[in-house]
KOLNU-568938 format. One line per field, with one value per residue (C-alpha): residue number from 1; residue in three letters; x, y, z. Coordinates in steps of 0.02 Angstrom, whole numbers, padded with zeros to 5 digits, always signed. Layout:
k [NUM,...]
r [ALA,...]
x [X,...]
y [Y,...]
z [Z,...]
//
This chain:
k [1,2,3,4,5,6,7,8,9,10,11,12,13,14,15,16,17,18,19,20,21,22,23,24,25,26,27,28,29,30,31,32,33,34,35,36,37,38,39,40,41,42,43,44,45,46,47,48,49,50,51,52,53,54,55,56,57,58,59,60,61,62,63,64,65,66,67,68,69,70,71,72,73,74,75,76,77,78,79,80,81,82,83,84,85,86,87,88,89,90,91,92,93,94,95,96,97,98,99,100,101,102,103,104,105,106,107,108,109,110,111,112,113,114]
r [MET,VAL,LEU,THR,TRP,ARG,GLN,GLN,TRP,ARG,GLN,ALA,ARG,ALA,ILE,ILE,ILE,SER,THR,PRO,ALA,TYR,LEU,ASP,ASN,LEU,PRO,GLY,VAL,LEU,LYS,ASN,ALA,LEU,ASP,TRP,LEU,ALA,THR,SER,GLY,GLU,ALA,ASP,GLY,LYS,MET,VAL,LEU,PRO,ILE,THR,PHE,PRO,PRO,THR,LEU,PRO,ARG,GLY,GLU,HIS,VAL,MET,GLN,SER,LEU,LEU,TRP,SER,LEU,GLN,ALA,LEU,HIS,ALA,ARG,ILE,PRO,ALA,ASN,VAL,PRO,LEU,ALA,GLN,ALA,ASP,LEU,LYS,PHE,ALA,GLU,ASN,GLY,ASP,LEU,GLU,GLU,GLY,GLU,SER,ARG,SER,LEU,LEU,ALA,ALA,ALA,LEU,ASP,LEU,LEU,SER]
x [+00286,+00390,+00497,+00358,+00279,+00466,+00481,+00318,+00372,+00515,+00438,+00291,+00331,+00228,+00102,-00055,-00107,-00296,-00333,-00452,-00413,-00431,-00416,-00339,-00231,-00127,-00217,-00062,-00049,-00012,+00113,+00212,+00223,+00282,+00394,+00475,+00538,+00627,+00784,+00776,+00762,+00631,+00542,+00673,+00631,+00486,+00295,+00187,+00005,-00075,-00263,-00354,-00549,-00637,-00837,-00808,-00657,-00560,-00559,-00438,-00312,-00194,-00208,-00135,-00015,+00040,+00060,+00166,+00272,+00308,+00320,+00461,+00539,+00560,+00616,+00459,+00413,+00218,+00185,+00018,-00087,-00256,-00397,-00581,-00724,-00826,-00992,-00950,-00913,-01060,-01045,-01159,-01244,-01100,-00965,-00919,-00854,-00984,-00956,-00905,-00772,-00683,-00685,-00596,-00493,-00431,-00416,-00286,-00171,-00161,-00124,+00028,+00087,+00102]
y [+01689,+01798,+01644,+01546,+01649,+01635,+01454,+01425,+01545,+01439,+01263,+01319,+01261,+01424,+01559,+01639,+01787,+01855,+02021,+02137,+02341,+02448,+02636,+02583,+02501,+02336,+02280,+02361,+02169,+02107,+02248,+02223,+02035,+02051,+02168,+02027,+01930,+02085,+02050,+01853,+01800,+01673,+01771,+01778,+01643,+01619,+01568,+01698,+01735,+01885,+01891,+02057,+02019,+02222,+02224,+02282,+02322,+02441,+02457,+02353,+02435,+02511,+02364,+02261,+02371,+02382,+02245,+02195,+02327,+02245,+02068,+02134,+02198,+02047,+01944,+01843,+01758,+01805,+01705,+01815,+01921,+01910,+02055,+01951,+02054,+01970,+02034,+01914,+01784,+01657,+01499,+01343,+01287,+01178,+01332,+01295,+01427,+01431,+01393,+01550,+01693,+01718,+01510,+01517,+01649,+01574,+01411,+01463,+01550,+01420,+01293,+01444,+01383,+01197]
z [-02638,-02767,-02776,-02828,-02953,-03026,-03010,-03094,-03265,-03255,-03256,-03375,-03571,-03636,-03520,-03547,-03479,-03491,-03428,-03412,-03433,-03282,-03325,-03494,-03423,-03359,-03169,-03041,-02967,-03137,-03199,-03003,-03034,-03220,-03130,-02999,-03177,-03248,-03152,-03131,-03333,-03315,-03471,-03581,-03710,-03627,-03762,-03671,-03776,-03705,-03719,-03649,-03597,-03628,-03611,-03804,-03927,-03982,-03793,-03724,-03855,-03736,-03625,-03744,-03800,-03615,-03578,-03761,-03716,-03538,-03614,-03753,-03610,-03534,-03692,-03713,-03856,-03909,-04062,-04077,-03969,-03935,-03896,-03869,-03811,-03680,-03805,-03918,-03796,-03790,-03664,-03686,-03542,-03493,-03477,-03650,-03789,-03935,-04086,-04182,-04219,-04043,-04015,-04182,-04153,-03971,-04056,-04192,-04064,-03928,-04064,-04116,-03924,-03966]
//
């Protein structure tokens, strides 16, 4: 599984990581997955867009800082970081994110990956 994880990072043009906060920090599984990239270098120079997804802001600030520290240690390129509050997201019946500030922020961040 680790070899597949590393191969997927090598092959990706860019990576989007969206995470909730657990005890105001990264989920252990995500931190462990990032740790597996530390010695092999797949994240070195890779464009990574970190997104936190707390219920409300400013919750999630610590998880974003922790994620940024991990990505910086891996030498990833981080064009922006996006804190999206669950409470601010509104979805249409078809599942699409409705127009608004959160959608605009997310669209602008995704444009940085192209």
